[in-house]
PyMOL CGO cylinders between C-alpha atoms (Angstrom):
from pymol import cmd
from pymol.cgo import CYLINDER

trace = [
    CYLINDER, 21.45, -6.80, -1.14, 19.49, -3.92, -1.67, 0.3, 1, 1, 1, 1, 1, 1,
    CYLINDER, 19.49, -3.92, -1.67, 17.94, -1.19, 0.58, 0.3, 1, 1, 1, 1, 1, 1,
    CYLINDER, 17.94, -1.19, 0.58, 13.71, -1.35, 0.22, 0.3, 1, 1, 1, 1, 1, 1,
    CYLINDER, 13.71, -1.35, 0.22, 13.01, 2.47, 0.05, 0.3, 1, 1, 1, 1, 1, 1,
    CYLINDER, 13.01, 2.47, 0.05, 13.16, 5.09, -2.80, 0.3, 1, 1, 1, 1, 1, 1,
    CYLINDER, 13.16, 5.09, -2.80, 13.42, 8.75, -3.06, 0.3, 1, 1, 1, 1, 1, 1,
    CYLINDER, 13.42, 8.75, -3.06, 10.12, 10.58, -3.30, 0.3, 1, 1, 1, 1, 1, 1,
    CYLINDER, 10.12, 10.58, -3.30, 11.15, 13.97, -2.93, 0.3, 1, 1, 1, 1, 1, 1,
    CYLINDER, 11.15, 13.97, -2.93, 13.56, 16.54, -1.32, 0.3, 1, 1, 1, 1, 1, 1,
    CYLINDER, 13.56, 16.54, -1.32, 13.11, 17.73, 1.76, 0.3, 1, 1, 1, 1, 1, 1,
    CYLINDER, 13.11, 17.73, 1.76, 11.46, 21.67, 2.22, 0.3, 1, 1, 1, 1, 1, 1,
    CYLINDER, 11.46, 21.67, 2.22, 13.68, 23.99, 1.20, 0.3, 1, 1, 1, 1, 1, 1,
    CYLINDER, 13.68, 23.99, 1.20, 14.29, 25.22, 4.56, 0.3, 1, 1, 1, 1, 1, 1,
    CYLINDER, 14.29, 25.22, 4.56, 15.13, 22.26, 5.87, 0.3, 1, 1, 1, 1, 1, 1,
    CYLINDER, 15.13, 22.26, 5.87, 14.74, 22.73, 9.70, 0.3, 1, 1, 1, 1, 1, 1,
    CYLINDER, 14.74, 22.73, 9.70, 13.57, 19.19, 10.43, 0.3, 1, 1, 1, 1, 1, 1,
    CYLINDER, 13.57, 19.19, 10.43, 14.84, 15.59, 10.68, 0.3, 1, 1, 1, 1, 1, 1,
    CYLINDER, 14.84, 15.59, 10.68, 13.27, 12.28, 10.61, 0.3, 1, 1, 1, 1, 1, 1,
    CYLINDER, 13.27, 12.28, 10.61, 10.96, 13.08, 13.96, 0.3, 1, 1, 1, 1, 1, 1,
    CYLINDER, 10.96, 13.08, 13.96, 9.90, 16.23, 12.67, 0.3, 1, 1, 1, 1, 1, 1,
    CYLINDER, 9.90, 16.23, 12.67, 9.22, 15.10, 9.37, 0.3, 1, 1, 1, 1, 1, 1,
    CYLINDER, 9.22, 15.10, 9.37, 7.00, 12.05, 10.70, 0.3, 1, 1, 1, 1, 1, 1,
    CYLINDER, 7.00, 12.05, 10.70, 4.75, 14.42, 13.48, 0.3, 1, 1, 1, 1, 1, 1,
    CYLINDER, 4.75, 14.42, 13.48, 4.36, 17.29, 10.86, 0.3, 1, 1, 1, 1, 1, 1,
    CYLINDER, 4.36, 17.29, 10.86, 6.88, 19.62, 13.03, 0.3, 1, 1, 1, 1, 1, 1,
    CYLINDER, 6.88, 19.62, 13.03, 9.20, 21.22, 9.98, 0.3, 1, 1, 1, 1, 1, 1,
    CYLINDER, 9.20, 21.22, 9.98, 10.72, 24.15, 11.88, 0.3, 1, 1, 1, 1, 1, 1,
    CYLINDER, 10.72, 24.15, 11.88, 12.58, 22.31, 14.57, 0.3, 1, 1, 1, 1, 1, 1,
    CYLINDER, 12.58, 22.31, 14.57, 15.62, 20.53, 13.98, 0.3, 1, 1, 1, 1, 1, 1,
    CYLINDER, 15.62, 20.53, 13.98, 16.37, 19.62, 17.30, 0.3, 1, 1, 1, 1, 1, 1,
    CYLINDER, 16.37, 19.62, 17.30, 13.37, 17.04, 17.91, 0.3, 1, 1, 1, 1, 1, 1,
    CYLINDER, 13.37, 17.04, 17.91, 14.89, 13.29, 17.98, 0.3, 1, 1, 1, 1, 1, 1,
    CYLINDER, 14.89, 13.29, 17.98, 16.67, 10.29, 18.88, 0.3, 1, 1, 1, 1, 1, 1,
    CYLINDER, 16.67, 10.29, 18.88, 17.87, 9.47, 22.31, 0.3, 1, 1, 1, 1, 1, 1,
    CYLINDER, 17.87, 9.47, 22.31, 16.79, 8.03, 25.15, 0.3, 1, 1, 1, 1, 1, 1,
    CYLINDER, 16.79, 8.03, 25.15, 12.97, 6.83, 25.16, 0.3, 1, 1, 1, 1, 1, 1,
    CYLINDER, 12.97, 6.83, 25.16, 11.64, 8.24, 27.99, 0.3, 1, 1, 1, 1, 1, 1,
    CYLINDER, 11.64, 8.24, 27.99, 13.07, 11.84, 26.52, 0.3, 1, 1, 1, 1, 1, 1,
    CYLINDER, 13.07, 11.84, 26.52, 11.67, 11.16, 23.23, 0.3, 1, 1, 1, 1, 1, 1,
    CYLINDER, 11.67, 11.16, 23.23, 8.19, 10.03, 24.64, 0.3, 1, 1, 1, 1, 1, 1,
    CYLINDER, 8.19, 10.03, 24.64, 8.12, 13.38, 26.39, 0.3, 1, 1, 1, 1, 1, 1,
    CYLINDER, 8.12, 13.38, 26.39, 8.71, 15.20, 23.42, 0.3, 1, 1, 1, 1, 1, 1,
    CYLINDER, 8.71, 15.20, 23.42, 6.11, 13.31, 21.25, 0.3, 1, 1, 1, 1, 1, 1,
    CYLINDER, 6.11, 13.31, 21.25, 3.55, 13.74, 24.13, 0.3, 1, 1, 1, 1, 1, 1,
    CYLINDER, 3.55, 13.74, 24.13, 4.32, 17.55, 23.95, 0.3, 1, 1, 1, 1, 1, 1,
    CYLINDER, 4.32, 17.55, 23.95, 2.67, 17.54, 20.09, 0.3, 1, 1, 1, 1, 1, 1,
    CYLINDER, 2.67, 17.54, 20.09, -0.14, 14.94, 21.62, 0.3, 1, 1, 1, 1, 1, 1,
    CYLINDER, -0.14, 14.94, 21.62, 1.61, 11.78, 20.34, 0.3, 1, 1, 1, 1, 1, 1,
    CYLINDER, 1.61, 11.78, 20.34, 1.29, 8.73, 22.02, 0.3, 1, 1, 1, 1, 1, 1,
    CYLINDER, 1.29, 8.73, 22.02, 1.85, 4.87, 22.27, 0.3, 1, 1, 1, 1, 1, 1,
    CYLINDER, 1.85, 4.87, 22.27, -0.78, 2.93, 19.80, 0.3, 1, 1, 1, 1, 1, 1,
    CYLINDER, -0.78, 2.93, 19.80, -1.26, -0.66, 19.74, 0.3, 1, 1, 1, 1, 1, 1,
    CYLINDER, -1.26, -0.66, 19.74, -1.85, -1.14, 16.31, 0.3, 1, 1, 1, 1, 1, 1,
    CYLINDER, -1.85, -1.14, 16.31, -0.50, 0.09, 13.11, 0.3, 1, 1, 1, 1, 1, 1,
    CYLINDER, -0.50, 0.09, 13.11, -4.13, 1.72, 11.74, 0.3, 1, 1, 1, 1, 1, 1,
    CYLINDER, -4.13, 1.72, 11.74, -4.69, 5.03, 10.02, 0.3, 1, 1, 1, 1, 1, 1,
    CYLINDER, -4.69, 5.03, 10.02, -1.94, 7.44, 10.59, 0.3, 1, 1, 1, 1, 1, 1,
    CYLINDER, -1.94, 7.44, 10.59, 1.01, 6.21, 12.98, 0.3, 1, 1, 1, 1, 1, 1,
    CYLINDER, 1.01, 6.21, 12.98, 4.66, 7.13, 13.49, 0.3, 1, 1, 1, 1, 1, 1,
    CYLINDER, 4.66, 7.13, 13.49, 6.92, 4.09, 13.47, 0.3, 1, 1, 1, 1, 1, 1,
    CYLINDER, 6.92, 4.09, 13.47, 9.92, 4.53, 15.98, 0.3, 1, 1, 1, 1, 1, 1,
    CYLINDER, 9.92, 4.53, 15.98, 12.91, 2.49, 15.51, 0.3, 1, 1, 1, 1, 1, 1,
    CYLINDER, 12.91, 2.49, 15.51, 15.31, 1.46, 18.44, 0.3, 1, 1, 1, 1, 1, 1,
    CYLINDER, 15.31, 1.46, 18.44, 14.99, -0.58, 21.48, 0.3, 1, 1, 1, 1, 1, 1,
    CYLINDER, 14.99, -0.58, 21.48, 14.03, 0.10, 25.05, 0.3, 1, 1, 1, 1, 1, 1,
    CYLINDER, 14.03, 0.10, 25.05, 17.03, 2.09, 25.42, 0.3, 1, 1, 1, 1, 1, 1,
    CYLINDER, 17.03, 2.09, 25.42, 16.83, 4.55, 22.59, 0.3, 1, 1, 1, 1, 1, 1,
    CYLINDER, 16.83, 4.55, 22.59, 14.73, 5.42, 19.72, 0.3, 1, 1, 1, 1, 1, 1,
    CYLINDER, 14.73, 5.42, 19.72, 17.13, 5.92, 17.07, 0.3, 1, 1, 1, 1, 1, 1,
    CYLINDER, 17.13, 5.92, 17.07, 14.70, 6.87, 13.71, 0.3, 1, 1, 1, 1, 1, 1,
    CYLINDER, 14.70, 6.87, 13.71, 11.00, 7.61, 12.85, 0.3, 1, 1, 1, 1, 1, 1,
    CYLINDER, 11.00, 7.61, 12.85, 8.88, 6.83, 9.85, 0.3, 1, 1, 1, 1, 1, 1,
    CYLINDER, 8.88, 6.83, 9.85, 5.26, 8.48, 9.20, 0.3, 1, 1, 1, 1, 1, 1,
    CYLINDER, 5.26, 8.48, 9.20, 2.78, 5.26, 8.40, 0.3, 1, 1, 1, 1, 1, 1,
    CYLINDER, 2.78, 5.26, 8.40, -0.36, 6.60, 6.50, 0.3, 1, 1, 1, 1, 1, 1,
    CYLINDER, -0.36, 6.60, 6.50, -2.99, 4.48, 4.51, 0.3, 1, 1, 1, 1, 1, 1,
    CYLINDER, -2.99, 4.48, 4.51, -0.62, 1.71, 4.38, 0.3, 1, 1, 1, 1, 1, 1,
    CYLINDER, -0.62, 1.71, 4.38, 2.56, 4.01, 3.12, 0.3, 1, 1, 1, 1, 1, 1,
    CYLINDER, 2.56, 4.01, 3.12, 5.49, 4.51, 4.93, 0.3, 1, 1, 1, 1, 1, 1,
    CYLINDER, 5.49, 4.51, 4.93, 7.63, 7.56, 4.55, 0.3, 1, 1, 1, 1, 1, 1,
    CYLINDER, 7.63, 7.56, 4.55, 10.68, 8.90, 6.40, 0.3, 1, 1, 1, 1, 1, 1,
    CYLINDER, 10.68, 8.90, 6.40, 13.17, 11.48, 5.92, 0.3, 1, 1, 1, 1, 1, 1,
    CYLINDER, 13.17, 11.48, 5.92, 16.48, 10.13, 5.74, 0.3, 1, 1, 1, 1, 1, 1,
    CYLINDER, 16.48, 10.13, 5.74, 19.67, 12.17, 6.38, 0.3, 1, 1, 1, 1, 1, 1,
    CYLINDER, 19.67, 12.17, 6.38, 19.35, 15.86, 5.23, 0.3, 1, 1, 1, 1, 1, 1,
    CYLINDER, 19.35, 15.86, 5.23, 18.61, 15.33, 1.62, 0.3, 1, 1, 1, 1, 1, 1,
    CYLINDER, 18.61, 15.33, 1.62, 15.52, 13.44, 0.94, 0.3, 1, 1, 1, 1, 1, 1,
    CYLINDER, 15.52, 13.44, 0.94, 11.92, 11.76, 1.54, 0.3, 1, 1, 1, 1, 1, 1,
    CYLINDER, 11.92, 11.76, 1.54, 12.19, 8.38, 1.10, 0.3, 1, 1, 1, 1, 1, 1,
    CYLINDER, 12.19, 8.38, 1.10, 8.93, 5.76, 0.62, 0.3, 1, 1, 1, 1, 1, 1,
    CYLINDER, 8.93, 5.76, 0.62, 9.48, 2.33, 2.38, 0.3, 1, 1, 1, 1, 1, 1,
    CYLINDER, 9.48, 2.33, 2.38, 7.69, -0.91, 0.71, 0.3, 1, 1, 1, 1, 1, 1,
    CYLINDER, 7.69, -0.91, 0.71, 7.90, -2.20, 4.10, 0.3, 1, 1, 1, 1, 1, 1,
    CYLINDER, 7.90, -2.20, 4.10, 7.83, -0.98, 7.60, 0.3, 1, 1, 1, 1, 1, 1,
    CYLINDER, 7.83, -0.98, 7.60, 11.12, -2.64, 7.81, 0.3, 1, 1, 1, 1, 1, 1,
    CYLINDER, 11.12, -2.64, 7.81, 13.67, -1.52, 5.06, 0.3, 1, 1, 1, 1, 1, 1,
    CYLINDER, 13.67, -1.52, 5.06, 16.98, -1.05, 6.07, 0.3, 1, 1, 1, 1, 1, 1,
    CYLINDER, 16.98, -1.05, 6.07, 18.36, -4.30, 5.97, 0.3, 1, 1, 1, 1, 1, 1,
    CYLINDER, 18.36, -4.30, 5.97, 21.08, -5.21, 8.58, 0.3, 1, 1, 1, 1, 1, 1,
    CYLINDER, 21.08, -5.21, 8.58, 20.80, -2.08, 10.21, 0.3, 1, 1, 1, 1, 1, 1,
    CYLINDER, 20.80, -2.08, 10.21, 19.62, -0.71, 13.92, 0.3, 1, 1, 1, 1, 1, 1,
    CYLINDER, 19.62, -0.71, 13.92, 17.09, 1.12, 11.82, 0.3, 1, 1, 1, 1, 1, 1,
    CYLINDER, 17.09, 1.12, 11.82, 14.97, -2.29, 11.19, 0.3, 1, 1, 1, 1, 1, 1,
    CYLINDER, 14.97, -2.29, 11.19, 14.11, -2.69, 14.75, 0.3, 1, 1, 1, 1, 1, 1,
    CYLINDER, 14.11, -2.69, 14.75, 10.33, -1.56, 15.33, 0.3, 1, 1, 1, 1, 1, 1,
    CYLINDER, 10.33, -1.56, 15.33, 10.25, -0.31, 19.11, 0.3, 1, 1, 1, 1, 1, 1,
    CYLINDER, 10.25, -0.31, 19.11, 6.73, 1.28, 19.27, 0.3, 1, 1, 1, 1, 1, 1,
    CYLINDER, 6.73, 1.28, 19.27, 4.02, 2.78, 17.08, 0.3, 1, 1, 1, 1, 1, 1,
    CYLINDER, 4.02, 2.78, 17.08, 2.69, 6.24, 18.16, 0.3, 1, 1, 1, 1, 1, 1,
    CYLINDER, 2.69, 6.24, 18.16, -0.78, 8.05, 17.54, 0.3, 1, 1, 1, 1, 1, 1,
    CYLINDER, -0.78, 8.05, 17.54, -1.78, 11.40, 17.30, 0.3, 1, 1, 1, 1, 1, 1,
    CYLINDER, -1.78, 11.40, 17.30, -4.24, 12.99, 19.70, 0.3, 1, 1, 1, 1, 1, 1,
    CYLINDER, -4.24, 12.99, 19.70, -4.56, 16.30, 19.33, 0.3, 1, 1, 1, 1, 1, 1,
]
cmd.load_cgo(trace, "trace")
């Protein structure tokens, strides 16, 4: 089966960000990211992102489980985008586009409070 996403752009020329940086709008720090939930949530909070109960407005979708967050996507006006690897920004056709992958499990949503 095919993945449900397609490339919409190349990342910025400087490319100093990963999927979390793209999702929260921080493009100058490639060390943001995946790992233990408590560490990742503290990092999100330092940029004014907190847990949300719904998927409305602008949200960050965290993929993983109660132990580790492994990927992030941005949800905005019903459109889901993410930075994949170091090479491209993709648009998803759903919130769970990664068939048969640990990326396909939504852990939580986050909203911006700043």
